[in-house]
C-alpha positions as CSV (number, residue, x, y, z in Angstrom):
1,C,50.5,98.4,137.1
2,F,50.2,98.8,140.9
3,D,48.9,95.2,141.3
4,I,51.8,93.6,139.3
5,N,54.6,96.0,140.0
6,F,53.9,96.7,143.7
7,V,51.4,94.4,145.3
8,Q,52.5,91.1,143.7
9,N,56.2,92.2,143.9
10,E,55.8,92.9,147.7
11,S,54.1,89.5,148.2
12,L,56.8,87.7,146.3
13,L,59.6,89.4,148.3
14,T,57.9,88.7,151.6
15,S,57.3,85.0,150.8
16,A,61.0,84.7,149.6
17,I,62.2,86.2,152.9
18,K,60.0,83.8,154.9
19,C,61.7,81.0,153.0
20,G,65.1,82.2,154.1
21,I,66.2,84.0,150.9
22,N,68.2,87.1,151.8
23,K,69.8,88.2,148.6
24,F,67.9,90.0,145.8
25,L,68.4,91.8,142.5
26,I,65.4,93.9,141.7
27,C,65.0,95.5,138.3
28,G,63.7,99.0,138.4
29,S,63.3,101.7,135.7
30,C,64.8,105.0,134.8
31,F,61.2,106.2,134.6
32,E,61.1,106.2,138.5
33,Y,63.2,109.4,138.3
34,G,60.6,111.0,136.0
35,L,60.8,114.8,135.9
36,S,64.1,114.7,137.7
37,G,65.6,113.6,134.4
38,D,65.5,117.2,133.2
39,D,67.1,118.5,136.4
40,F,70.4,116.7,136.0
41,P,72.9,116.4,133.1
42,Q,73.4,112.8,134.4
43,I,70.8,111.4,136.9
44,P,72.5,110.3,140.1
45,I,71.1,107.4,142.1
46,D,70.0,109.8,144.9
47,A,68.0,112.1,142.5
48,P,64.4,112.8,143.8
49,L,61.8,110.5,142.4
50,K,59.3,112.4,140.3
51,P,57.5,109.7,138.3
52,I,54.9,110.4,135.6
53,G,52.1,108.0,135.1
54,A,51.0,104.7,136.7
55,Y,53.9,102.6,135.4
56,A,56.5,104.9,136.7
57,Y,54.7,105.4,140.1
58,S,54.3,101.7,140.6
59,K,57.9,101.0,139.8
60,A,59.1,103.8,142.2
61,L,56.8,102.5,144.9
62,A,58.0,98.9,144.4
63,G,61.6,100.0,144.5
64,L,61.3,102.1,147.6
65,S,59.4,99.3,149.3
66,A,62.1,96.7,148.4
67,L,64.8,99.1,149.8
68,N,62.8,99.5,153.0
69,L,62.5,95.7,153.4
70,A,66.3,95.3,152.8
71,K,67.0,97.9,155.5
72,N,64.6,96.5,158.0
73,K,65.4,92.8,157.4
74,N,69.2,93.3,156.8
75,L,69.1,91.9,153.3
76,K,71.6,92.1,150.5
77,L,69.6,93.8,147.7
78,I,70.5,95.7,144.6
79,L,67.8,97.9,143.0
80,A,69.0,98.2,139.4
81,R,67.3,101.1,137.7
82,I,67.6,100.2,134.0
83,F,67.7,103.0,131.4
84,H,66.6,102.6,127.8
85,V,67.1,99.0,126.6
86,Y,66.8,97.9,123.0
87,G,67.1,94.6,121.2
88,L,65.4,91.3,120.2
89,G,62.4,90.4,122.3
90,E,61.3,94.0,122.9
91,N,57.7,94.9,122.6
92,P,57.0,95.5,118.9
93,K,55.2,98.7,119.7
94,R,58.3,100.4,121.3
95,F,60.6,102.8,119.4
96,W,63.4,100.5,118.3
97,P,61.3,97.5,117.1
98,S,59.0,100.0,115.3
99,L,62.0,101.6,113.6
100,V,63.4,98.2,112.6
101,N,60.1,97.0,111.3
102,A,59.8,100.2,109.1
103,A,63.4,99.9,107.9
104,T,63.2,96.2,107.0
105,S,59.8,96.6,105.2
106,S,60.9,99.6,103.2
107,S,58.3,101.7,104.9
108,D,58.6,105.3,106.2
109,F,59.1,105.8,109.9
110,N,57.1,108.6,111.7
111,M,58.5,110.1,114.9
112,S,58.6,113.3,117.0
113,Y,61.3,115.9,116.5
114,G,63.5,113.4,118.4
115,E,65.4,115.9,120.5
116,Q,64.9,113.8,123.7
117,L,68.2,112.6,125.0
118,R,68.3,109.0,126.0
119,N,70.8,106.4,127.1
120,F,70.6,103.4,124.7
121,T,71.9,100.0,125.9
122,H,71.6,96.8,124.0
123,V,69.8,94.1,125.9
124,D,72.9,91.8,125.8
125,K,74.9,94.4,127.7
126,V,72.1,94.8,130.3
127,V,72.0,91.1,130.9
128,S,75.7,91.0,131.3
129,I,75.7,93.8,133.9
130,L,72.8,92.2,135.8
131,L,74.6,88.8,135.8
132,D,77.7,90.4,137.1
133,Y,75.8,92.0,140.0
134,C,74.3,88.6,140.8
135,I,77.7,87.1,140.9
136,K,79.1,89.9,143.1
137,L,76.1,90.3,145.3
138,D,77.8,88.8,148.4
139,S,80.4,91.6,148.2
140,Y,77.8,94.3,148.7
141,D,76.7,95.6,152.1
142,H,73.4,94.6,153.7
143,G,70.6,97.1,153.6
144,G,70.1,97.6,149.9
145,I,71.8,99.8,147.3
146,I,70.7,101.5,144.0
147,K,72.6,101.1,140.8
148,N,71.8,102.9,137.5
149,I,72.1,100.5,134.6
150,G,73.1,101.8,131.2
151,S,76.0,102.5,128.8
152,R,78.0,105.4,127.6
153,N,75.8,105.5,124.5
154,N,73.9,108.8,125.1
155,M,72.2,110.5,122.1
156,S,69.0,112.0,120.9
157,L,66.2,109.8,119.6
158,K,66.7,111.4,116.2
159,D,70.4,110.5,116.1
160,F,69.7,107.0,117.3
161,A,67.0,106.6,114.7
162,Y,69.3,107.7,111.9
163,K,72.2,105.5,113.1
164,E,69.9,102.4,113.1
165,W,68.3,103.4,109.8
166,N,71.7,103.6,108.1
167,R,72.9,100.4,109.8
168,L,69.8,98.6,108.4
169,K,70.3,100.3,105.0
170,A,66.6,101.3,105.0
171,K,65.0,102.6,101.9
172,G,62.1,104.6,103.4
173,T,62.2,108.0,105.0
174,I,62.3,109.0,108.6
175,N,59.6,111.7,109.1
176,I,60.9,113.9,111.8
177,G,58.3,116.0,113.6
178,F,55.4,113.8,112.5
179,Y,54.2,113.3,116.1
180,P,54.1,116.1,118.8
181,Y,55.9,115.6,122.0
182,K,53.9,114.0,124.8
183,E,52.5,116.2,127.5
184,K,55.1,116.4,130.3
185,E,57.7,114.8,128.1
186,V,61.0,114.3,129.9
187,M,63.7,115.5,127.5
188,S,66.7,113.8,129.2
189,Y,67.2,110.4,130.7
190,I,70.9,110.2,131.0
191,P,72.3,108.1,133.9
192,E,75.2,108.8,136.2
193,L,77.1,105.5,136.1
194,D,79.6,103.9,138.4
């Protein structure tokens, strides 16, 4: 995680700057906020970063490093912290693809109690938002800014699972409470949006 998300990212940015590139869109993650998710009804862009685990720490470090470069080199940079994305092309082991696989194969779907609140944004909408930021990058100030990327689609994992299960006309059963919550489970990742 640290090699790819931080070391290689830092190297790529530094090389790009040396080649005269001065505008960047960096994709971060809501997981950079970590435990701060439970401290806010909607996580603002200036919430303290309290990441959990190597992935979240490496993304937070990469984002902070990129913002520091933007400030010191007077770059135009947007750090887009993306909340929960779902859609085609997603890793098959993640929540939504696993749910779709169970639904379309008439299998049961095992999950936690599903009380975690999440912001669900379809990948097509995320792509549209990121493209819009690229198009408008010149209108932003130098020095780097943070944007939370998401939708107004906030709900519990359980409600999302049932919504998708019904949409797919699944024949199996959703087994709520099959898995325990993870240790240090953040119960809310809801973004404050522009």
